[in-house]
C-alpha positions as CSV (number, residue, x, y, z in Angstrom):
1,X,106.3,95.9,114.7
2,X,103.2,96.5,112.7
3,X,100.1,95.2,114.3
4,X,97.7,95.0,111.3
5,X,94.8,92.7,110.9
6,X,95.8,90.0,108.4
7,X,94.1,87.4,106.3
8,X,95.9,84.0,106.1
9,X,98.5,84.5,103.5
10,X,98.0,81.0,101.9
11,X,94.3,81.6,101.4
12,X,94.8,85.1,99.9
13,X,97.5,83.9,97.5
14,X,95.2,81.0,96.5
15,X,92.5,83.5,95.7
16,X,94.9,85.5,93.6
17,X,96.6,82.7,91.8
18,X,94.0,80.1,91.3
19,X,90.4,81.1,92.0
20,X,90.3,84.1,89.8
21,X,93.5,84.5,87.7
22,X,92.2,87.3,85.5
23,X,91.4,89.3,88.6
24,X,94.7,88.5,90.1
25,X,96.6,90.0,87.2
26,X,94.5,93.2,87.5
27,X,94.9,93.4,91.2
28,X,98.5,92.5,91.7
29,X,100.9,90.6,89.5
30,X,102.6,88.7,92.2
31,X,104.4,86.3,89.9
32,X,105.9,89.3,88.1
33,X,107.3,90.6,91.3
34,X,108.8,87.3,92.6
35,X,111.6,87.1,90.1
36,X,113.3,84.1,91.5
37,X,109.9,82.3,92.2
38,X,110.8,81.4,95.7
39,X,107.5,82.5,97.2
40,X,109.0,85.5,99.0
41,X,109.9,89.1,98.0
42,X,113.3,90.5,98.6
43,X,113.8,94.3,99.0
44,X,115.1,94.3,95.4
45,X,112.1,92.4,94.0
46,X,109.7,94.6,95.9
47,X,111.4,97.8,94.9
48,X,111.3,97.0,91.2
49,X,107.6,96.2,91.3
50,X,106.7,99.0,93.6
51,X,108.4,101.7,91.6
52,X,106.7,100.5,88.4
53,X,103.3,101.0,90.2
54,X,104.0,104.3,92.0
55,X,104.4,107.5,90.0
56,X,107.6,108.8,91.6
57,X,108.0,111.5,88.9
58,X,104.5,112.7,89.6
59,X,105.3,113.1,93.3
60,X,108.6,114.9,92.4
61,X,107.1,118.1,91.3
62,X,110.4,120.0,90.8
63,X,111.9,117.1,88.9
64,X,115.2,117.0,90.9
65,X,115.1,113.3,91.4
66,X,114.4,113.4,95.2
67,X,111.3,114.2,97.2
68,X,111.2,117.1,99.6
69,X,109.1,116.8,102.7
70,X,106.3,118.6,101.0
71,X,106.5,116.5,97.9
72,X,106.6,113.3,100.0
73,X,103.5,114.4,102.0
74,X,101.8,115.4,98.8
75,X,102.4,112.0,97.3
76,X,101.0,110.2,100.3
77,X,98.0,112.5,100.4
78,X,97.3,111.7,96.7
79,X,96.8,108.0,97.7
80,X,93.8,109.0,99.9
81,X,92.4,111.8,97.7
82,X,91.1,109.2,95.3
83,X,89.0,111.6,93.2
84,X,91.7,114.2,93.0
85,X,89.6,117.0,94.5
86,X,92.3,118.3,96.9
87,X,90.1,117.2,99.7
88,X,89.7,113.9,101.7
89,X,85.9,113.7,101.9
90,X,83.4,111.5,103.6
91,X,83.6,108.7,101.0
92,X,87.4,108.6,101.5
93,X,87.4,108.6,105.3
94,X,87.6,104.9,105.6
95,X,91.0,104.3,104.0
96,X,92.4,107.3,105.8
97,X,91.3,106.3,109.3
98,X,92.3,102.7,108.7
99,X,95.9,103.6,107.8
100,X,96.4,106.5,110.3
101,X,94.4,104.9,113.1
102,X,95.6,102.6,115.9
103,X,97.9,99.9,114.4
104,X,97.5,101.3,110.9
105,X,100.1,101.4,108.1
106,X,101.5,104.8,109.1
107,X,100.6,104.9,112.8
108,X,102.9,102.2,114.2
109,X,106.0,104.2,113.5
110,X,105.0,107.2,115.6
111,X,105.9,106.4,119.2
112,X,105.3,109.9,120.5
113,X,101.6,109.7,119.6
114,X,101.3,106.2,121.1
115,X,103.0,107.3,124.3
116,X,100.7,110.3,124.6
117,X,97.7,108.0,124.2
118,X,99.0,105.6,126.8
119,X,99.7,108.4,129.3
120,X,96.1,109.7,129.0
121,X,94.7,106.1,129.1
122,X,92.9,106.8,125.8
123,X,92.8,104.7,122.6
124,X,95.5,105.9,120.1
125,X,92.8,106.6,117.5
126,X,91.2,109.2,119.8
127,X,94.5,111.1,119.7
128,X,95.1,110.8,116.0
129,X,91.5,110.7,114.8
130,X,90.1,112.4,111.7
131,X,89.1,115.5,113.7
132,X,92.7,116.2,114.7
133,X,93.7,116.6,111.0
134,X,90.6,118.6,110.0
135,X,92.0,121.9,111.3
136,X,89.0,124.1,110.3
137,X,86.4,121.5,111.3
138,X,84.6,121.6,108.0
139,X,84.5,117.8,107.6
140,X,87.2,117.5,104.9
141,X,90.9,117.3,105.0
142,X,92.6,119.7,102.6
143,X,96.1,119.1,101.4
144,X,97.6,121.8,103.6
145,X,95.8,120.3,106.6
146,X,97.2,116.9,105.8
147,X,100.7,118.3,105.4
148,X,100.5,120.0,108.8
149,X,99.3,116.8,110.5
150,X,101.6,114.4,108.6
151,X,104.8,116.4,109.1
152,X,104.4,116.2,112.9
153,X,104.7,112.4,112.7
154,X,108.4,112.4,111.7
155,X,107.7,109.9,108.9
156,X,109.7,111.8,106.4
157,X,112.8,111.5,108.6
158,X,112.4,107.8,108.8
159,X,112.4,107.5,105.0
160,X,115.3,110.0,104.5
161,X,117.9,107.5,105.8
162,X,120.8,109.7,104.6
163,X,119.4,112.7,106.4
164,X,120.1,114.9,103.4
165,X,116.6,116.5,103.2
166,X,115.4,114.4,100.3
167,X,113.9,111.0,99.7
168,X,115.1,109.1,96.7
169,X,113.3,106.4,94.8
170,X,115.3,103.8,96.6
171,X,114.6,105.3,100.0
172,X,110.9,105.5,99.3
173,X,110.6,101.9,98.1
174,X,112.9,100.5,100.9
175,X,110.9,102.4,103.5
176,X,107.6,101.0,102.3
177,X,109.2,97.5,102.1
178,X,110.2,97.8,105.8
179,X,106.6,98.5,106.7
180,X,105.5,95.2,105.2
181,X,108.5,93.2,106.6
182,X,107.0,92.8,110.0
183,X,109.6,90.4,111.3
184,X,112.5,92.5,109.9
185,X,114.1,89.5,108.3
186,X,114.7,91.2,104.9
187,X,112.0,89.2,103.1
188,X,108.3,89.6,102.7
189,X,106.7,86.2,103.0
190,X,103.4,84.7,104.2
191,X,101.5,86.1,106.1
192,X,103.1,89.5,105.3
193,X,102.2,88.9,101.6
194,X,98.6,89.3,102.5
195,X,99.1,92.9,103.6
196,X,100.6,93.7,100.2
197,X,97.8,91.9,98.4
198,X,95.3,94.0,100.2
199,X,97.1,97.3,99.5
200,X,98.0,96.5,95.9
201,X,94.6,95.2,95.1
202,X,91.4,96.9,94.0
203,X,90.9,100.2,95.9
204,X,94.0,99.4,98.0
205,X,96.5,102.0,99.1
206,X,98.7,101.4,96.1
207,X,96.0,100.5,93.6
208,X,96.5,102.1,90.1
């Protein structure tokens, strides 16, 4: 289960839908995703909205319709290298450490790292902190350093549900959906919607 700090879903949705409707449309078009207007997102609804927002073709560098492990890692890396300098720098540390730190978006699916932290009686973030990814110690994380660190997590294998060495559009969107569906009931609802609002909003993980 994903242990992320959440804002109350009702309050966040109220902010989106009522307090500042113009900003809500720019941040995240929730109504456009919730096709049946039932206040929840099914995997189909989420996938349609998510794939409109994420440039899968841009991640798929060889254009074969699936993501290799390197392409998958490169696509994730691009979400943190906000200024496209091929380096995660000081100004970008916050988002990176939030999502790869203890209880972060990517961390919770890596039991080996958590087990190692527990065994050493150290916080998980000490094991997977920024310095562990900065191989040459120069204060920035280059794309090759990120690939080295990210590939040790096994995240690609979690998304490659058919174990054929590639991640399709459907596997990508369904894997991301699963990370928001905390109670694993096949729907994203309050308060899970708050996490999506944060990540789809301004300067969020999936901001465009």
